[in-house]
C-alpha positions in Angstrom: -36.1 134.2 -175.2 -33.3 132.2 -173.7 -31.0 129.8 -175.3 -32.2 126.4 -173.7 -35.7 127.3 -174.5 -34.6 128.1 -178.2 -33.4 125.1 -178.5 -36.1 123.0 -177.3 -38.2 124.8 -179.7 -35.7 124.3 -182.7 -35.2 120.7 -181.6 -38.5 119.6 -184.0 -40.4 116.7 -182.7 -37.2 114.3 -182.6 -37.8 114.2 -178.9 -40.6 111.5 -179.9 -38.3 108.8 -182.1 -35.9 107.9 -179.2 -36.6 104.4 -177.6 -43.1 94.6 -170.3 -44.2 94.4 -167.0 -41.6 94.5 -163.7 -40.4 96.7 -161.1 -38.9 99.9 -161.1 -35.7 100.2 -162.0 -32.5 99.8 -159.0 -29.1 100.9 -159.0 -27.5 97.6 -161.7 -25.2 95.3 -159.7 -24.1 92.2 -160.7 -25.5 89.3 -159.2 -23.4 86.3 -159.0 -24.2 83.2 -161.6 -26.1 80.8 -160.4 -23.6 77.4 -159.7 -27.0 75.3 -160.6 -27.1 77.6 -163.9 -26.2 75.0 -166.9 -22.9 76.3 -168.6 -23.1 79.2 -170.4 -21.2 78.7 -174.6 -17.8 80.1 -174.0 -18.6 83.0 -176.2 -21.1 84.4 -173.7 -19.5 86.5 -171.3 -20.1 87.0 -167.7 -18.4 90.2 -167.0 -20.1 91.9 -164.4 -19.6 95.5 -166.5 -21.0 93.9 -169.9 -23.9 91.8 -167.3 -24.5 95.3 -165.6 -24.8 97.5 -169.0 -26.9 95.1 -170.0 -29.5 95.0 -167.2 -31.0 98.3 -168.3 -31.9 100.6 -170.8 -32.6 104.2 -171.8 -35.8 104.4 -169.7 -34.2 103.8 -166.2 -37.4 102.1 -165.0 -36.6 98.3 -165.5 -34.1 96.3 -164.0 -33.3 92.7 -164.6 -30.1 91.1 -164.6 -29.0 88.7 -167.1 -26.8 85.6 -166.9 -24.5 86.3 -169.9 -24.6 88.7 -172.8 -23.1 87.8 -176.4 -21.7 90.2 -178.5 -21.9 88.2 -181.9 -19.3 88.5 -184.8 -21.9 86.7 -186.9 -25.4 85.2 -187.8 -24.2 81.7 -186.8 -22.7 83.2 -183.6 -26.6 83.9 -182.4 -27.7 80.8 -184.6 -25.7 78.7 -182.1 -26.5 80.3 -179.1 -30.0 80.3 -180.0 -29.9 76.0 -180.4 -28.1 75.6 -177.0 -30.8 78.3 -175.4 -33.3 75.9 -176.6 -31.7 73.1 -175.6 -31.0 74.5 -171.9 -34.6 76.6 -171.8 -32.7 79.8 -171.7 -34.6 83.2 -172.9 -33.0 85.4 -175.1 -33.0 88.8 -175.4 -31.5 90.9 -178.4 -30.3 94.4 -177.6 -29.9 97.3 -180.3 -28.8 100.6 -178.8 -30.7 99.8 -175.5 -33.2 102.7 -176.1 -36.2 100.7 -175.1 -38.0 102.6 -172.2 -39.8 99.6 -170.5 -37.2 96.6 -170.2 -38.3 95.3 -173.7 -34.7 94.7 -174.5 -33.9 93.4 -171.1 -34.2 89.7 -169.2 -33.7 88.1 -166.1 -31.2 85.0 -165.8 -31.0 85.1 -169.5 -28.7 86.0 -172.4 -28.6 89.2 -174.1 -27.5 89.3 -177.2 -26.1 92.5 -177.4 -26.2 93.3 -181.5 -23.5 96.5 -181.7 -20.8 95.0 -182.5 -22.8 93.6 -186.0 -22.7 97.5 -187.5 -21.6 96.7 -191.2 -22.9 98.6 -194.1 -22.7 96.1 -196.7 -23.7 97.1 -200.1 -25.0 100.8 -201.4 -27.2 100.5 -204.7 -29.2 103.6 -205.9 -32.2 102.0 -204.8 -31.1 100.1 -201.6 -29.0 99.2 -199.4 -27.6 96.2 -197.4 -26.3 96.5 -193.2 -26.5 94.4 -190.5 -29.2 94.9 -187.9 -26.6 96.1 -185.5 -26.0 99.7 -187.5 -27.5 102.7 -186.5 -29.7 105.0 -188.7 -26.7 107.8 -188.0 -24.6 106.0 -189.4 -26.7 104.6 -192.4 -27.7 107.8 -193.3 -24.4 109.1 -193.2 -23.2 106.5 -195.4 -26.2 107.0 -198.0 -26.4 110.5 -198.0 -22.4 110.5 -199.1 -24.2 108.8 -202.0 -26.9 111.3 -202.7 -29.3 108.9 -201.1 -31.6 108.4 -198.2 -34.0 106.3 -196.0 -37.3 107.6 -196.9 -38.3 107.4 -193.8 -36.0 108.5 -190.8 -36.4 108.4 -187.0 -36.2 111.7 -185.7 -33.2 110.6 -183.2 -30.8 108.6 -185.4 -29.3 107.3 -182.6 -31.4 104.0 -183.0 -30.6 101.1 -184.6 -31.8 99.3 -187.7 -32.6 96.4 -185.9 -34.4 97.5 -183.3 -36.9 99.9 -185.5 -37.7 96.8 -187.7 -38.8 95.4 -184.5 -41.4 98.0 -183.7 -42.5 99.5 -186.8 -40.3 102.9 -187.1 -42.0 105.7 -187.6 -40.7 109.4 -188.9 -41.7 112.8 -190.1 -42.3 111.5 -193.9 -44.4 108.6 -192.9 -47.7 110.4 -194.1 -46.0 109.6 -197.5 -43.7 106.5 -197.3 -45.4 104.6 -194.0 -43.2 103.2 -191.4 -39.3 101.8 -191.6 -40.6 98.5 -191.8 -42.9 99.4 -194.7 -39.8 99.9 -197.0 -37.7 96.5 -196.1 -37.2 94.8 -199.2 -35.3 91.5 -197.0 -34.0 90.4 -193.9 -31.9 87.8 -192.6 -33.1 86.3 -189.5 -32.3 83.6 -187.1 -35.6 82.1 -185.8 -36.4 80.9 -182.2 -35.1 77.3 -183.6 -32.1 78.3 -184.3 -31.9 78.0 -187.8 -30.7 81.2 -190.1 -33.4 82.1 -192.9 -33.9 84.9 -195.7 -37.4 86.5 -196.0 -39.1 89.4 -198.4 -42.1 89.8 -199.4 -41.6 86.7 -202.3 -39.4 84.5 -200.1 -40.9 83.1 -196.7 -43.5 85.4 -196.5 -44.6 84.7 -193.3 -41.8 85.0 -191.6 -41.1 88.2 -193.1 -44.6 89.7 -191.9 -43.9 88.4 -188.6 -40.9 90.2 -188.0 -41.2 93.4 -189.1 -43.5 95.2 -186.2 -43.4 91.7 -184.3 -41.6 92.7 -181.4 -38.7 90.8 -181.5 -40.9 87.3 -181.0 -40.2 85.3 -183.8 -36.6 86.2 -184.9 -33.8 88.3 -184.0 -33.1 90.1 -187.5 -29.3 90.2 -188.7 -29.3 91.7 -191.6 -31.7 94.1 -193.3 -31.8 95.2 -197.3 -33.3 98.6 -197.1 -35.2 100.7 -199.7 -33.4 104.3 -200.6 -34.5 107.6 -202.3 -32.4 110.5 -204.1 -31.8 112.3 -200.7 -32.7 116.5 -200.9 -30.3 119.0 -201.2 -31.6 121.5 -198.3 -35.4 121.3 -196.2 -37.4 124.6 -195.6 -38.7 123.8 -192.1 -42.3 126.2 -190.7 -42.3 126.3 -187.1 -46.1 127.7 -186.8 -47.8 128.5 -183.4 -51.0 128.3 -182.1 -53.6 129.9 -179.7 -55.1 126.3 -178.6 -55.6 123.0 -180.1 -58.7 122.8 -182.2 -56.9 125.6 -184.6 -53.6 123.4 -184.5 -55.4 120.4 -185.3 -57.3 122.3 -187.6 -54.2 123.9 -190.2 -52.4 120.3 -189.6 -55.8 118.5 -191.2 -55.8 121.4 -194.4 -51.7 120.9 -194.9 -52.2 117.1 -194.8 -54.9 116.6 -197.5 -53.6 119.2 -199.3 -50.0 117.8 -199.5 -48.3 121.0 -198.7 -45.4 119.4 -196.5 -42.8 116.6 -196.9 -42.9 116.1 -193.6 -45.4 117.0 -191.2 -45.6 116.4 -187.4 -46.4 118.8 -184.2 -46.7 119.3 -180.9 -48.1 120.5 -177.2 -45.0 122.2 -175.5 -44.8 124.0 -172.1 -44.1 127.3 -172.5 -42.0 127.9 -169.2 -45.1 129.6 -166.6 -47.7 126.3 -166.4 -49.7 127.2 -169.8 -48.7 125.2 -173.0 -48.1 126.7 -177.1 -49.6 124.7 -179.6 -47.4 124.6 -182.5 -46.7 122.8 -186.5 -43.7 121.6 -187.6 -43.6 121.4 -191.1 -40.7 120.7 -193.9 -40.8 121.1 -197.8 -37.4 119.5 -199.8 -35.9 121.9 -202.6 -32.9 122.0 -204.6 -30.1 125.1 -203.9 -31.6 128.1 -205.4 -35.1 126.8 -205.4 -36.4 127.7 -202.7 -40.6 127.5 -202.1 -42.4 130.7 -201.3 -43.2 131.1 -198.0 -46.4 133.2 -198.8 -47.3 130.3 -201.0 -46.8 127.3 -198.5 -48.3 129.0 -195.3 -51.3 130.9 -197.8 -55.1 130.5 -196.0 -53.3 129.5 -192.4 -55.1 130.3 -189.1 -51.4 130.6 -187.2 -49.9 133.3 -185.5 -47.9 134.8 -188.0 -45.5 136.9 -186.2 -44.2 134.1 -183.8 -43.4 131.7 -187.0 -40.0 130.5 -187.0 -38.6 129.6 -190.8 -35.3 127.9 -191.3 -33.5 126.8 -194.4 -31.1 124.0 -194.2 -29.2 121.2 -195.5 -30.8 118.2 -195.5 -28.1 116.6 -193.5 -27.9 119.9 -190.9 -31.9 119.0 -190.6 -31.7 114.9 -190.2 -29.1 115.9 -187.0 -30.6 118.6 -185.7 -31.8 116.5 -182.3 -27.8 115.9 -181.7 -27.6 119.6 -180.1 -31.1 118.8 -178.0 -29.5 115.2 -176.5 -26.3 117.4 -175.8 -28.8 119.9 -174.1 -30.2 117.4 -172.1 -26.8 115.6 -171.5 -25.4 118.8 -170.0 -28.4 119.1 -167.6 -28.2 115.2 -166.7 -31.6 114.3 -167.9 -30.6 112.3 -170.7 -30.1 109.6 -168.0 -33.5 110.5 -165.8 -35.9 107.9 -166.1 -38.1 108.3 -169.0 -41.8 106.9 -168.9 -43.1 107.6 -172.0 -46.3 106.8 -173.4 -47.0 106.4 -177.2 -50.3 106.3 -179.0 -52.6 106.6 -181.7 -55.9 108.5 -182.1 -59.0 108.2 -184.4 -58.7 110.6 -186.4 -62.8 111.3 -185.8 -62.2 112.3 -182.2 -58.1 113.1 -181.9 -59.0 116.7 -180.8 -61.6 115.8 -178.6 -59.3 113.1 -176.7 -56.2 114.9 -176.7 -58.1 118.0 -175.8 -59.6 116.6 -172.8 -56.1 114.5 -172.0 -53.9 117.7 -172.1 -56.7 119.6 -170.3 -56.2 117.3 -167.9 -52.1 117.0 -166.9 -50.5 119.0 -163.8 -47.6 121.4 -164.9 -45.0 118.5 -164.4 -46.7 116.1 -166.5 -43.8 116.0 -169.3 -40.7 118.2 -167.5 -39.7 121.5 -168.8 -37.9 119.6 -171.9 -41.2 117.4 -172.5 -43.6 117.4 -175.1 -47.2 116.3 -175.6 -46.6 114.9 -179.5 -49.9 115.7 -181.5 -49.8 115.6 -185.7 -52.3 113.6 -188.2 -51.1 110.8 -190.7 -52.9 109.7 -193.8 -53.0 105.8 -193.1 -53.1 104.5 -196.8 -48.9 104.7 -196.5 -48.7 101.9 -193.9 -48.9 98.2 -195.1 -47.0 96.4 -192.3 -49.5 93.5 -191.4 -48.3 94.0 -187.7 -48.8 97.7 -187.4 -51.5 98.6 -185.4 -53.2 102.0 -186.1 -57.3 102.8 -186.2 -59.2 101.9 -189.0 -59.5 105.6 -190.4 -57.9 107.2 -193.2 -56.2 110.0 -190.7 -55.2 109.3 -187.2 -53.3 111.1 -184.6 -49.8 110.4 -183.0 -50.7 111.6 -179.7 -47.6 110.9 -177.2 -46.3 112.3 -173.7 -42.5 112.3 -174.2 -42.1 112.7 -170.4 -38.6 114.0 -169.2 -39.1 114.4 -166.0 -36.4 117.6 -164.0 -35.1 115.1 -161.5 -34.3 111.4 -161.3 -37.1 111.1 -158.5 -38.7 107.0 -158.5 -41.1 108.3 -156.9 -42.4 111.4 -159.6 -41.5 107.8 -161.8 -43.9 106.0 -160.6 -46.8 108.1 -160.6 -46.1 108.8 -164.3 -46.0 105.1 -165.1 -49.6 104.9 -163.5 -50.9 107.5 -165.2 -49.5 106.2 -168.6 -51.9 103.0 -167.8 -54.9 105.0 -166.8 -54.4 107.2 -170.2 -53.8 104.1 -172.1 -56.7 102.6 -170.8 -58.3 106.0 -171.7 -57.7 106.0 -175.1 -58.2 102.3 -176.3 -61.6 102.7 -175.0 -61.8 106.0 -177.3 -60.8 103.5 -180.1 -57.2 104.5 -180.0 -53.9 101.9 -180.3 -50.5 102.1 -178.7 -47.2 102.7 -180.6 -45.3 99.5 -178.6 -42.8 101.0 -177.0 -44.2 103.0 -173.9 -43.4 102.9 -170.5 -46.4 100.5 -169.2 -46.7 97.3 -167.9 -49.1 95.1 -170.9 -50.2 91.2 -170.0 -50.7 88.9 -172.7 -54.3 89.9 -172.9 -53.8 93.5 -173.6 -51.5 92.7 -176.3 -54.1 90.2 -178.0 -56.4 93.5 -177.7 -53.7 95.0 -179.0 -53.1 93.4 -182.0 -56.5 92.4 -182.8 -57.0 90.7 -186.4 -53.2 90.3 -186.1 -53.1 88.2 -183.7 -53.7 85.3 -184.9 -51.3 85.4 -187.3 -48.3 86.4 -184.8 -49.8 83.9 -182.8 -49.4 80.8 -185.4 -45.9 82.6 -186.3 -44.9 82.5 -182.6 -45.8 78.6 -182.4 -43.7 78.2 -185.9 -40.8 79.8 -185.4 -40.5 79.9 -181.3 -42.2 76.9 -180.4 -40.4 77.4 -176.7 -40.9 81.3 -176.5 -37.7 82.0 -175.7 -37.5 85.2 -177.6 -38.1 88.9 -176.2 -39.4 87.8 -172.8 -39.4 91.6 -172.0 -43.0 92.3 -173.7 -44.6 90.2 -171.9 -47.2 88.8 -175.0 -46.6 84.5 -174.9 
């Protein structure tokens, strides 16, 4: 097997984690600020390189030129800018690591708040940690692991910011046991759309707490977060199992999920390099040094192609950072910077195999690219408690994502994939599925109302209370 293919398969499902309407991406260029624009606060930069860097994102599909960029040193800087923005009617977009795939952290002729400088890890205790919102999960992971601790849910790609994933939910391989990252937030400090600095939790300002977690940045900018910690495992025994078809994969996934065999469970449909697909279950068991699980017991009764199984035993750190090797591979081939027209959804457990199977059967050979994948695995929904996280109302749902990594930087191919994403989303929604709101396709305010469903009145009321001028996070096109 070629070394690139081995790295692709051994990368786990990390590619699933890396992440509004508008035109396709254009080459970034620093436009002049209009002379009719109100004067910006002195700490907002007009530098061409800052503005150009903030005009695009990881998706490479949308381009929006900001008027200026704030690199805040404190929440007070953000609050002051927010109050100015209210007076002037200028829109703001908070930006962490810029890993949105469809311009959700961009703003046309407004101000981008670049959170990367607010990256302090402030206090690590046995059950919690206090961090600035601009901290990456990689830096947080390294700091807590040094104390033998870890966040319960890690995104597979750790280069995302804490504030960025709190805004959308934050899903990971351990979500069936521990829910979203938003379910493991203890408290938040927020600058609201009115320019007020506020603290919130389940007991203090709970309406703001529930509006900010997975609220797509509509009501406030998170500046600091208190997150739950648990004892970190020493080692991970990882099992990558392969199947001849989707139905046999799904049957074993359901079995090991309900029996609780794995501490982490994911899966994917992978291009096999010859126009076909491979079907993969990816599970992991935590254990201590010298106490590895019995492989025969873990895999008993499963119907995988056992001779193709890949079983590895790694330290917890090695496993958590494994995606970095895959990122390096994509960067070496120039594909990390290609357009990333991803589609991320949840299917009803009751029809997941049929819906996913029909879609996969209709995909063309270049549907995801040679290093892309179709993510497919089940979750138990009882662990999900964040009000604005939307899932089908069933005990088991399936993650179903098209992680498209085009082999070329061809604009026409990217545009075709965007059109297909929208068509597939409509098809999935009609079948009772919902999107994980980081995908690459246009959404109207009416689409968002349907997406949030019973949670829409809550979000709409919070928007009116905390951002009445509708200035925050315009890239989502919610209001």
